[in-house]
C-alpha positions in Angstrom: 0.0 0.0 -0.1 1.1 3.4 -0.9 1.1 6.1 1.9 -1.9 7.7 0.8 -3.8 4.5 0.5 -2.8 3.6 4.0 -4.3 7.0 5.4 -7.5 6.3 3.2 -7.8 2.8 4.7 -7.2 4.5 8.2 -10.3 6.8 7.7 -12.5 3.9 6.4 -11.5 2.4 9.9 -12.3 5.7 11.9 -15.6 6.2 10.1 -16.6 2.6 10.6 -15.8 3.0 14.2 -18.3 5.9 14.5 -21.5 4.0 13.7 -22.0 2.7 17.2 -23.4 6.2 17.9 -26.3 5.7 15.5 -27.1 2.1 16.8 -27.9 3.7 20.3 -30.7 5.8 18.5 -32.1 3.8 15.7 -35.4 5.6 15.6 -34.5 9.4 15.7 -34.3 11.1 12.3 -31.4 13.3 13.1 -29.3 10.1 13.7 -30.4 8.2 10.5 -29.8 11.3 8.5 -26.2 11.7 9.9 -25.7 8.0 9.8 -26.7 8.0 6.0 -24.4 10.8 5.7 -21.4 9.0 7.3 -22.4 6.0 5.0 -21.8 8.3 2.0 -18.4 9.2 3.6 -17.5 5.8 3.9 -18.6 5.3 0.5 -16.3 7.9 -0.9 -13.4 6.2 0.9 -14.3 2.7 -0.3 -14.6 4.1 -4.1 -11.1 5.7 -3.4 -9.7 2.4 -2.3 -11.4 0.7 -5.4 -13.3 -1.5 -3.4 -16.3 -1.9 -5.5 -17.9 -4.8 -3.3 -18.0 -2.6 -0.1 -19.4 0.3 -2.4 -22.3 -1.7 -3.6 -22.9 -2.8 0.1 -22.8 0.9 0.9 -25.2 2.0 -1.9 -27.7 -0.5 -0.9 -27.8 0.5 2.8 -28.1 4.2 1.4 -31.0 3.2 -0.8 -32.8 1.2 2.0 -32.6 4.4 4.1 -33.6 6.6 1.4 -36.7 4.4 0.6 -37.7 4.0 4.3 -37.3 7.6 5.4 -37.6 9.9 2.3 -41.1 11.0 3.3 -39.8 12.3 6.7 -37.0 14.1 5.0 -34.0 11.9 5.1 -32.6 11.5 1.4 -28.8 11.1 0.6 -27.9 11.0 -3.2 -25.2 8.7 -4.2 -22.9 10.1 -7.1 -23.7 8.8 -10.4 -19.9 8.4 -10.9 -19.5 6.0 -8.1 -22.8 4.0 -8.9 -21.4 3.4 -12.3 -18.0 2.3 -11.0 -19.7 0.1 -8.6 -21.8 -1.6 -11.4 -18.8 -2.6 -13.5 
Protein backbone atom coordinates (compact mmCIF):
# COMPACT_ATOMS: atom_id res chain seq x y z
CA UNK A 1 0.00 0.00 0.00
CA UNK A 2 1.15 3.49 -0.74
CA UNK A 3 1.17 6.18 1.92
CA UNK A 4 -2.04 7.74 0.66
CA UNK A 5 -3.76 4.35 0.47
CA UNK A 6 -2.80 3.65 4.08
CA UNK A 7 -4.27 7.02 5.09
CA UNK A 8 -7.48 6.30 3.21
CA UNK A 9 -7.74 2.85 4.81
CA UNK A 10 -7.26 4.48 8.23
CA UNK A 11 -10.11 6.87 7.41
CA UNK A 12 -12.35 3.90 6.61
CA UNK A 13 -11.49 2.36 9.96
CA UNK A 14 -12.28 5.57 11.86
CA UNK A 15 -15.58 6.03 10.03
CA UNK A 16 -16.58 2.42 10.70
CA UNK A 17 -15.86 2.93 14.39
CA UNK A 18 -18.33 5.84 14.53
CA UNK A 19 -21.42 3.82 13.63
CA UNK A 20 -22.01 2.70 17.23
CA UNK A 21 -23.39 6.18 17.94
CA UNK A 22 -26.24 5.65 15.51
CA UNK A 23 -27.02 2.17 16.80
CA UNK A 24 -27.87 3.76 20.17
CA UNK A 25 -30.58 5.93 18.54
CA UNK A 26 -32.09 3.82 15.74
CA UNK A 27 -35.44 5.66 15.62
CA UNK A 28 -34.36 9.31 15.77
CA UNK A 29 -34.43 11.01 12.39
CA UNK A 30 -31.48 13.26 13.15
CA UNK A 31 -29.32 10.21 13.85
CA UNK A 32 -30.69 8.35 10.84
CA UNK A 33 -29.81 11.34 8.65
CA UNK A 34 -26.28 11.61 10.07
CA UNK A 35 -25.85 7.85 9.74
CA UNK A 36 -26.71 8.11 6.06
CA UNK A 37 -24.28 11.00 5.60
CA UNK A 38 -21.55 8.96 7.29
CA UNK A 39 -22.36 6.06 4.97
CA UNK A 40 -21.83 8.41 2.03
CA UNK A 41 -18.47 9.48 3.42
CA UNK A 42 -17.50 5.86 3.88
CA UNK A 43 -18.68 5.16 0.33
CA UNK A 44 -16.30 7.85 -0.96
CA UNK A 45 -13.45 6.25 0.98
CA UNK A 46 -14.12 2.76 -0.38
CA UNK A 47 -14.44 4.21 -3.87
CA UNK A 48 -10.97 5.74 -3.48
CA UNK A 49 -9.71 2.34 -2.32
CA UNK A 50 -11.35 0.78 -5.40
CA UNK A 51 -13.33 -1.62 -3.21
CA UNK A 52 -16.40 -1.93 -5.41
CA UNK A 53 -17.85 -4.79 -3.40
CA UNK A 54 -18.00 -2.58 -0.30
CA UNK A 55 -19.34 0.28 -2.45
CA UNK A 56 -22.24 -1.87 -3.64
CA UNK A 57 -23.00 -2.85 -0.05
CA UNK A 58 -23.02 0.79 1.11
CA UNK A 59 -25.11 1.94 -1.86
CA UNK A 60 -27.70 -0.70 -0.96
CA UNK A 61 -27.76 0.51 2.67
CA UNK A 62 -28.16 4.14 1.59
CA UNK A 63 -30.93 3.16 -0.83
CA UNK A 64 -32.80 1.29 1.93
CA UNK A 65 -32.57 4.31 4.25
CA UNK A 66 -33.68 6.63 1.45
CA UNK A 67 -36.66 4.40 0.63
CA UNK A 68 -37.73 4.10 4.24
CA UNK A 69 -37.26 7.71 5.40
CA UNK A 70 -37.62 9.86 2.27
CA UNK A 71 -41.07 11.09 3.28
CA UNK A 72 -39.66 12.22 6.64
CA UNK A 73 -36.99 14.27 4.86
CA UNK A 74 -34.02 11.90 4.94
CA UNK A 75 -32.45 11.43 1.51
CA UNK A 76 -28.81 11.19 0.50
CA UNK A 77 -27.88 11.05 -3.15
CA UNK A 78 -25.12 8.74 -4.29
CA UNK A 79 -22.97 10.17 -7.07
CA UNK A 80 -23.54 8.80 -10.54
CA UNK A 81 -19.78 8.26 -10.89
CA UNK A 82 -19.66 5.93 -7.89
CA UNK A 83 -22.82 4.09 -8.96
CA UNK A 84 -21.37 3.45 -12.42
CA UNK A 85 -18.04 2.31 -11.00
CA UNK A 86 -19.76 -0.06 -8.56
CA UNK A 87 -21.84 -1.60 -11.35
CA UNK A 88 -18.80 -2.62 -13.37
